[in-house]
C-alpha positions as CSV (number, residue, x, y, z in Angstrom):
1,M,-48.7,85.2,228.9
2,I,-51.4,86.2,226.4
3,P,-55.1,85.3,226.9
4,A,-56.5,82.6,224.7
5,D,-59.1,85.0,223.4
6,A,-56.7,87.8,222.5
7,E,-57.2,89.1,219.0
8,L,-54.3,89.2,216.5
9,T,-54.0,92.8,215.3
10,A,-53.8,93.6,211.6
11,R,-50.5,94.4,209.8
12,P,-50.3,98.1,209.1
13,A,-50.1,99.2,205.5
14,E,-46.8,100.9,206.2
15,I,-45.2,97.5,206.9
16,P,-44.9,95.4,203.7
17,A,-45.8,91.7,203.8
18,W,-43.1,89.1,203.3
19,D,-44.6,88.2,199.8
20,D,-44.2,91.9,198.8
21,M,-40.5,92.1,199.6
22,P,-38.0,91.9,196.7
23,A,-37.0,88.3,196.0
24,G,-33.3,89.1,196.0
25,L,-33.6,90.6,199.4
26,K,-35.3,87.7,201.1
27,P,-32.1,85.7,201.8
28,V,-30.7,88.8,203.6
29,L,-33.9,89.2,205.6
30,A,-33.8,85.6,206.7
31,R,-30.1,86.0,207.5
32,Q,-30.9,89.0,209.7
33,M,-33.4,87.0,211.8
34,E,-31.0,84.0,212.0
35,I,-28.4,86.3,213.5
36,Y,-30.9,87.7,216.0
37,A,-32.0,84.3,217.0
38,G,-28.4,83.3,217.5
39,F,-27.7,86.3,219.6
40,L,-30.8,85.7,221.7
41,E,-29.6,82.1,222.3
42,H,-26.2,83.5,223.3
43,T,-27.9,85.9,225.8
44,D,-30.1,83.1,227.2
45,H,-27.1,80.9,227.7
46,H,-25.3,83.5,229.7
47,I,-28.3,84.4,231.8
48,G,-28.4,80.7,232.6
49,R,-24.8,80.8,233.7
50,L,-25.6,83.6,236.1
51,I,-28.6,81.7,237.5
52,D,-26.6,78.5,237.8
53,S,-23.9,80.4,239.8
54,L,-26.5,81.7,242.2
55,A,-27.7,78.2,242.7
56,D,-24.1,76.9,243.2
57,L,-23.6,79.5,245.9
58,E,-26.9,78.3,247.5
59,I,-28.4,81.8,247.4
60,L,-30.7,81.5,244.5
61,D,-33.8,81.0,246.6
62,D,-33.1,84.2,248.6
63,T,-32.2,86.3,245.5
64,L,-34.9,88.5,243.9
65,V,-34.3,87.9,240.1
66,Y,-36.0,90.0,237.4
67,V,-35.8,88.8,233.7
68,I,-37.3,91.5,231.5
69,I,-37.8,90.0,228.0
70,G,-36.9,92.9,225.8
71,D,-36.2,96.6,225.6
72,N,-39.4,98.3,224.6
73,G,-40.9,96.3,221.7
74,A,-38.7,94.8,219.0
75,S,-36.9,97.6,217.2
76,G,-38.2,99.1,213.9
77,E,-35.1,101.2,213.5
78,G,-33.6,98.9,210.9
79,T,-35.7,100.2,208.0
80,L,-37.8,98.1,205.7
81,N,-34.8,96.3,204.3
82,G,-32.8,96.0,207.6
83,T,-29.4,97.6,207.7
84,F,-25.8,96.5,207.4
85,S,-24.7,99.2,209.9
86,E,-27.0,100.9,212.4
87,G,-25.2,104.2,211.9
88,I,-26.5,104.4,208.3
89,P,-30.2,105.0,209.1
90,L,-29.2,107.1,212.2
91,N,-27.5,109.5,209.8
92,G,-30.4,109.5,207.3
93,A,-28.4,107.6,204.7
94,S,-30.6,104.6,204.2
95,A,-30.9,105.2,200.5
96,I,-27.4,103.7,200.0
97,E,-28.6,100.3,201.3
98,T,-30.2,99.0,198.1
99,V,-31.0,95.4,197.5
100,E,-27.7,95.1,195.6
101,F,-25.8,96.7,198.5
102,M,-27.4,94.4,201.0
103,T,-27.0,91.1,199.0
104,S,-23.3,91.9,198.3
105,R,-22.6,91.9,202.0
106,I,-24.8,89.0,203.2
107,D,-21.7,86.9,204.2
108,E,-20.5,89.8,206.5
109,F,-23.8,90.1,208.4
110,G,-23.4,88.9,211.9
111,G,-19.6,89.2,211.8
112,P,-17.1,91.8,213.2
113,N,-17.4,94.0,210.1
114,A,-21.1,94.5,210.4
115,N,-23.3,96.4,212.9
116,N,-26.5,95.0,211.4
117,H,-30.1,95.3,212.4
118,Y,-33.1,93.3,211.3
119,A,-35.9,94.7,209.1
120,V,-39.1,96.3,210.2
121,G,-41.1,93.2,209.1
122,G,-39.1,91.1,211.5
123,A,-39.7,93.5,214.3
124,H,-43.4,93.5,213.7
125,A,-43.5,89.7,213.7
126,M,-41.7,89.6,217.0
127,D,-44.1,92.1,218.5
128,T,-47.0,89.8,217.7
129,P,-49.9,90.0,218.6
130,Y,-49.6,93.7,219.2
131,Q,-49.5,96.7,216.9
132,W,-46.3,98.5,215.8
133,T,-42.7,98.4,217.2
134,K,-40.2,100.2,219.4
135,Q,-40.4,104.0,219.2
136,V,-44.2,103.7,218.6
137,A,-44.8,104.2,222.3
138,S,-48.5,104.7,221.7
139,H,-49.2,101.0,221.2
140,W,-48.3,97.9,223.1
141,G,-46.1,96.6,220.3
142,G,-43.8,99.4,221.1
143,T,-43.8,99.1,224.9
144,R,-45.1,95.8,226.3
145,N,-42.7,92.9,227.3
146,G,-42.9,89.7,229.2
147,L,-41.4,89.8,232.7
148,I,-40.3,86.9,235.0
149,V,-39.9,87.4,238.7
150,H,-38.2,84.6,240.7
151,W,-37.8,84.7,244.5
152,P,-38.8,81.4,246.0
153,S,-38.1,82.3,249.7
154,R,-40.6,85.2,249.5
155,I,-43.0,84.3,246.7
156,Q,-45.2,81.3,247.6
157,A,-46.9,81.1,244.2
158,K,-45.3,79.0,241.5
159,G,-45.8,79.5,237.8
160,E,-48.6,82.0,238.1
161,I,-49.4,85.0,236.0
162,R,-50.0,88.5,237.4
163,T,-52.1,91.0,235.3
164,Q,-51.8,94.1,237.4
165,F,-50.3,96.9,235.2
166,T,-46.6,97.5,235.9
167,H,-43.9,99.6,234.3
168,V,-40.1,99.4,234.3
169,I,-40.0,102.4,236.7
170,D,-41.6,100.0,239.2
171,V,-38.5,97.8,239.5
172,A,-36.4,100.1,241.7
173,P,-39.2,100.7,244.2
174,T,-39.8,97.0,244.4
175,V,-36.2,96.2,245.1
176,L,-36.1,98.9,247.8
177,E,-39.2,97.6,249.5
178,A,-38.0,94.0,249.3
179,A,-34.8,95.0,251.0
180,N,-36.5,97.2,253.6
181,L,-34.6,100.2,252.4
182,P,-35.9,103.8,252.2
183,H,-35.9,105.7,249.0
184,P,-32.7,107.8,249.0
185,T,-33.3,111.6,249.4
186,F,-29.7,112.7,249.2
187,V,-26.7,111.0,247.4
188,H,-23.3,112.5,247.9
189,G,-25.0,115.7,249.2
190,I,-27.2,116.0,246.1
191,Q,-31.0,116.0,246.6
192,Q,-32.6,113.2,244.6
193,A,-35.9,113.3,242.6
194,P,-38.4,111.0,244.1
195,F,-39.0,107.6,242.4
196,E,-42.1,107.8,240.2
197,G,-42.9,104.1,240.1
198,T,-45.0,101.8,242.4
199,S,-43.6,98.7,244.1
200,M,-44.9,95.4,242.7
201,L,-44.4,93.6,245.9
202,Y,-48.1,93.8,246.8
203,S,-49.0,91.5,243.9
204,F,-46.3,88.8,244.4
205,N,-48.5,86.7,246.8
206,D,-51.9,88.1,245.9
207,A,-53.0,87.5,242.3
208,D,-56.3,89.4,242.9
209,A,-54.8,92.5,244.7
210,P,-56.2,95.7,243.3
211,E,-53.9,97.4,240.8
212,R,-51.8,100.2,242.3
213,H,-50.0,101.6,239.3
214,D,-53.1,102.6,237.4
215,L,-51.9,105.7,235.5
216,Q,-49.0,105.9,233.1
217,Y,-48.2,108.2,230.1
218,F,-46.0,107.2,227.1
219,E,-44.2,109.4,224.6
220,V,-41.4,108.7,222.0
221,F,-40.9,111.0,219.0
222,V,-44.4,112.3,219.7
223,N,-46.0,108.9,219.4
224,R,-47.9,109.1,222.7
225,G,-50.4,107.3,224.8
226,I,-52.0,107.1,228.2
227,Y,-53.0,104.1,230.4
228,H,-55.7,104.6,233.1
229,K,-57.4,101.7,234.9
230,G,-57.3,99.4,232.0
231,W,-58.3,101.9,229.3
232,T,-55.7,103.2,226.8
233,A,-55.9,106.3,224.6
234,V,-53.1,106.4,222.0
235,T,-52.0,108.3,218.9
236,R,-49.3,107.3,216.4
237,H,-47.6,110.4,214.9
238,S,-44.8,108.8,212.9
239,T,-42.8,105.6,212.3
240,P,-39.2,104.8,213.2
241,W,-38.1,104.1,209.7
242,G,-37.6,105.9,206.4
243,A,-37.9,109.6,205.5
244,Q,-40.6,111.2,207.6
245,G,-41.6,113.8,205.1
246,N,-44.2,116.3,206.2
247,L,-45.5,115.0,209.4
248,P,-49.0,116.1,210.5
249,A,-49.6,118.9,212.9
250,L,-49.8,117.6,216.4
251,D,-53.5,118.7,216.7
252,D,-54.3,116.6,213.6
253,D,-53.0,113.3,215.1
254,V,-55.9,110.8,215.3
255,W,-56.4,109.3,218.7
256,E,-57.6,105.7,219.3
257,L,-59.3,104.3,222.3
258,Y,-59.2,100.7,223.6
259,T,-61.1,99.0,226.4
260,P,-59.7,97.1,229.4
261,E,-60.9,93.8,227.8
262,D,-59.0,94.5,224.5
263,W,-55.6,92.9,225.4
264,T,-53.9,93.6,222.1
265,Q,-55.5,97.0,221.2
266,A,-57.2,95.5,218.2
267,N,-60.6,97.3,218.2
268,D,-60.7,101.1,218.3
269,V,-63.8,102.3,220.2
270,A,-63.1,106.1,220.1
271,A,-66.3,106.8,218.1
272,E,-68.4,104.9,220.7
273,H,-66.8,106.6,223.8
274,P,-65.9,110.2,222.8
275,Q,-66.1,111.6,226.4
276,R,-63.8,108.9,227.8
277,L,-61.4,109.6,225.0
278,R,-61.4,113.3,225.9
279,D,-60.9,112.5,229.6
280,L,-57.9,110.4,228.8
281,Q,-56.4,113.0,226.4
282,R,-56.7,115.5,229.2
283,L,-54.9,113.0,231.6
284,F,-52.1,112.8,229.1
285,L,-51.7,116.6,229.1
286,I,-51.6,116.6,232.9
287,E,-49.0,113.8,233.1
288,A,-46.9,115.2,230.3
289,G,-46.8,118.5,232.0
290,K,-45.9,116.9,235.3
291,Y,-43.0,114.9,233.9
292,N,-41.5,117.5,231.5
293,V,-42.5,115.8,228.3
294,F,-43.2,119.2,226.7
295,P,-42.3,120.7,224.3
296,L,-43.1,117.8,222.0
297,D,-40.3,117.3,219.4
298,D,-40.9,115.0,216.4
299,R,-37.5,115.6,214.8
300,R,-35.5,112.3,214.4
301,Y,-32.0,112.3,212.9
302,E,-31.5,116.0,213.8
303,R,-31.8,115.2,217.5
304,F,-28.5,113.3,217.4
305,N,-26.6,116.4,216.5
306,S,-26.5,119.0,219.3
307,D,-26.0,121.9,216.8
308,L,-29.2,121.0,215.0
309,A,-31.2,120.0,218.0
310,G,-30.3,123.1,220.0
311,R,-29.2,120.8,222.9
312,P,-26.4,122.2,225.1
313,Q,-23.1,120.3,225.1
314,L,-20.9,119.6,228.1
315,V,-18.2,121.7,226.4
316,K,-18.9,125.2,225.1
317,G,-17.1,127.4,222.7
318,N,-14.9,126.6,219.7
319,T,-11.9,125.0,221.5
320,Q,-11.4,122.0,223.7
321,V,-8.1,120.7,225.2
322,L,-7.7,117.0,226.0
323,F,-4.8,115.4,227.7
324,G,-3.0,112.0,227.5
325,G,-4.7,109.3,229.5
326,M,-8.2,110.5,228.8
327,G,-10.4,107.9,227.2
328,R,-14.0,106.5,226.9
329,L,-15.3,110.0,226.4
330,S,-18.9,110.0,225.2
331,E,-19.7,111.8,222.0
332,N,-21.6,114.5,223.8
333,S,-18.7,115.3,226.0
334,V,-16.4,116.2,223.1
335,I,-16.8,119.3,221.1
336,N,-18.9,118.8,217.9
337,I,-16.8,118.7,214.8
338,K,-19.5,117.6,212.3
339,N,-20.5,119.7,209.3
340,K,-17.8,122.3,209.8
341,S,-14.1,123.1,209.4
342,H,-11.9,122.1,212.3
343,A,-8.4,121.3,213.3
344,V,-6.8,118.8,215.7
345,T,-3.4,119.7,217.1
346,A,-1.4,117.2,219.2
347,D,1.8,117.7,221.2
348,V,3.4,114.3,221.5
349,T,6.7,112.7,222.6
350,V,7.8,109.9,220.3
351,A,9.5,107.0,222.0
352,E,13.1,105.9,221.2
353,S,11.6,102.8,219.6
354,G,9.9,104.9,216.9
355,A,6.6,106.5,216.2
356,A,3.5,104.3,216.1
357,G,-0.1,104.1,217.4
358,V,-3.2,106.3,217.8
359,I,-3.0,109.9,218.9
360,I,-6.8,110.5,219.1
361,A,-9.7,108.5,217.9
362,Q,-13.5,109.2,217.9
363,G,-16.0,106.5,217.0
364,G,-15.0,103.1,215.6
365,R,-15.3,100.6,212.8
366,F,-18.8,101.8,211.9
367,G,-18.1,105.5,211.8
368,G,-15.6,107.9,213.1
369,W,-12.2,109.5,212.6
370,V,-8.6,109.0,213.9
371,L,-5.3,110.9,213.9
372,Y,-2.5,108.3,214.2
373,I,0.9,107.2,213.2
374,H,1.3,104.6,210.4
375,E,4.7,103.2,209.6
376,G,6.3,106.0,211.5
377,K,4.4,108.8,209.7
378,P,1.4,110.9,210.6
379,A,-1.9,109.7,209.2
380,Y,-5.6,110.5,209.3
381,C,-8.6,108.3,208.5
382,Y,-12.2,109.2,208.2
383,N,-14.5,106.1,208.4
384,L,-17.8,106.8,206.7
385,L,-20.5,104.6,208.2
386,G,-18.3,101.5,208.2
387,V,-18.7,101.5,204.4
388,Q,-15.7,103.5,203.2
389,Q,-12.4,104.7,204.7
390,F,-10.7,107.9,203.5
391,K,-7.1,107.8,204.4
392,I,-4.4,110.5,204.2
393,H,-0.8,109.5,204.9
394,G,2.0,111.9,205.6
395,D,5.4,111.6,203.9
396,T,7.7,112.5,206.8
397,T,8.8,110.0,209.5
398,L,8.6,111.3,213.1
399,T,11.9,111.0,214.9
400,P,12.2,110.2,218.7
401,G,11.5,113.3,220.8
402,D,8.9,116.1,221.0
403,H,6.7,116.9,218.0
404,Q,3.5,118.7,217.1
405,V,1.1,116.8,214.8
406,R,-1.8,118.7,213.3
407,M,-4.7,117.9,211.1
408,E,-6.8,120.6,209.4
409,F,-10.2,119.7,207.9
410,G,-11.5,122.3,205.4
411,Y,-15.2,121.5,205.1
412,D,-16.7,122.0,201.7
413,G,-19.9,123.6,203.0
414,G,-23.2,123.7,201.2
415,G,-25.2,121.5,203.6
416,L,-24.9,118.5,205.9
417,G,-22.6,115.5,205.4
418,K,-20.4,117.1,202.8
419,G,-16.8,116.3,202.3
420,G,-13.6,118.3,202.8
421,T,-9.9,118.7,202.3
422,I,-7.5,117.2,204.8
423,T,-4.0,118.7,205.4
424,L,-1.5,117.1,207.7
425,Y,1.4,119.0,209.4
426,T,4.4,118.1,211.5
427,D,6.0,120.8,213.5
428,G,4.3,123.4,211.3
429,T,5.4,121.9,208.0
430,Q,2.9,120.4,205.6
431,V,3.5,116.6,205.2
432,G,0.3,115.4,203.5
433,E,-3.0,116.3,201.9
434,G,-6.1,114.5,200.6
435,R,-9.9,114.3,200.4
436,V,-12.8,113.0,202.4
437,E,-15.7,112.9,199.9
438,A,-18.5,112.7,202.4
439,T,-19.0,112.8,206.2
440,Q,-21.5,111.7,208.8
441,P,-23.8,114.6,209.6
442,M,-25.5,113.4,212.8
443,I,-23.7,110.8,214.9
444,F,-20.6,108.6,214.8
445,S,-21.7,106.0,217.3
446,A,-24.2,105.3,220.1
447,D,-21.6,103.3,222.1
448,E,-18.1,104.0,220.9
449,T,-16.1,106.8,222.4
450,T,-13.2,109.2,222.1
451,D,-9.8,107.9,223.3
452,L,-6.3,109.5,223.5
453,G,-3.3,107.2,223.0
454,S,-5.2,104.2,221.8
455,D,-8.5,103.1,220.2
456,S,-10.2,101.1,222.9
457,A,-13.0,99.4,221.1
458,T,-13.4,98.7,217.4
459,P,-10.7,100.4,215.3
460,V,-11.6,103.4,213.1
461,S,-8.9,102.5,210.5
462,D,-7.9,99.1,209.3
463,D,-4.2,100.3,209.4
464,Y,-4.1,99.0,213.0
465,N,-6.1,96.9,215.4
466,T,-7.2,97.5,218.9
467,K,-4.3,95.6,220.4
468,N,-1.5,97.5,218.6
469,S,-3.2,100.9,218.7
470,T,-1.4,102.1,221.8
471,F,0.8,105.2,221.1
472,A,4.5,104.5,221.4
473,G,5.5,107.4,223.6
474,R,3.5,110.1,225.3
475,I,0.5,112.2,224.4
476,L,0.9,115.5,226.1
477,R,-2.2,117.3,224.9
478,V,-4.6,117.4,222.0
479,Q,-6.5,120.6,221.1
480,I,-9.6,120.6,218.9
481,D,-10.6,123.9,217.3
482,L,-13.6,124.8,215.2
483,G,-14.3,127.3,212.5
484,A,-12.2,130.5,212.6
485,D,-10.4,129.2,215.7
486,A,-9.1,126.3,213.5
487,E,-7.2,128.7,211.3
488,D,-3.5,129.2,212.1
489,A,-1.2,131.1,209.8
490,D,1.9,129.0,210.6
491,H,-0.1,125.8,211.5
492,L,1.8,125.5,214.7
493,I,0.4,126.2,218.2
494,T,3.2,127.8,220.3
495,P,3.5,127.6,224.1
496,E,2.6,131.3,224.2
497,E,-0.7,130.6,222.4
498,R,-1.5,127.7,224.7
499,Y,-0.9,130.0,227.7
500,R,-3.2,132.7,226.2
501,I,-6.0,130.1,225.6
502,A,-5.6,128.7,229.1
503,V,-6.0,132.1,230.7
504,A,-8.9,133.0,228.4
505,I,-11.0,130.0,229.5
506,Q,-10.4,130.4,233.2
């Protein structure tokens, strides 16, 4: 895969050497990589099961199989120490993961109570012999992966290597050409953007075929690069870990230049070829303009929160109404309750068997909140980064029949991620009160969702599990209100008020 004369790149000063890591942390760092190796073995095993099934069906030789060895480069998002829960660095809270914190949880790494991620040093080692890691899209360590293509009935070559430049956007055009299918122009009446990749099919049986995909831009968090006919011009603007501090102005970023013969981007020749560097920088600007890369945005944590990023949500305004049966709603399709006062009001019908189960849950074990029934009484839990749960339990049992359960969150204010006061109501009467001392300012989860009537993935609260989270009865509707719209003098939303809201949002 890598030429014998490829040069091993130097370790950047920003990535500490193994010998420089705290002695007490080294067992945790080793544990992180053991877990990753185990998961990779698990993945490899199940890819093998798929391949074996194709062989058993006697269709393997006629099946075009792609195995892409990775997703970008190995991820540097785990911070220098790694992380016990990926939501911690995504919310800018890495300072809590001290050596003592990490070592106290070493036995939980790799288990159901952890959402761990290996450290930056491990990522850099796995990106050998290239520079940097995922998110540093300027350099091959952040982008380049091995690729296996298997198609015996159509590829005569066996065990050969192809060196023509290809990109992940080339996969779909290759599949379409292989299947003799045209690129779709309309799908369900909606005009489609054209594919931007180049089919790889031309290279499958011709190792010396001239390269067709000879121009490609890269950009992630303003780490950017351009490939053109073997040459690469790149600039690293920031790293994926730690506090970014005052990042340089974009015009002050230092560009590097690498020749076609420099497989690993080990020797910067920008000083020797200033005109070629300028030409490639110009190409980047052209490609970036063509593919809507501008404006460049080097914010990190803030981009997870739509309010801070300035990104439009699917739901506008200060009120959203959800209905029983809704589930697997992504975080960006639910009104944003972070860093502000809000209220959640649910109309429910309790079964004759008694009250139990989840009314509404957002997120999961590693960050989120849930309004639910515990031992027949209303309850609320805020799960902070999978590290601490704040629970408020009501003192009144819900009888069978119709009820309104309401939670009001009075945000402390004064910045991001602050705490607040929780008040629980049943049918307009206060039944519980408590505190949440801190909240997640940016994101609850990259993959868990909002569910009504159950908690479909990992549970937000340890008062229940996924299997017994189903609500005993019926969820009629749940209304989420923000700010001033969350204030209600009697803490009860009447049918007349619901009608007024329904008419107003038509």
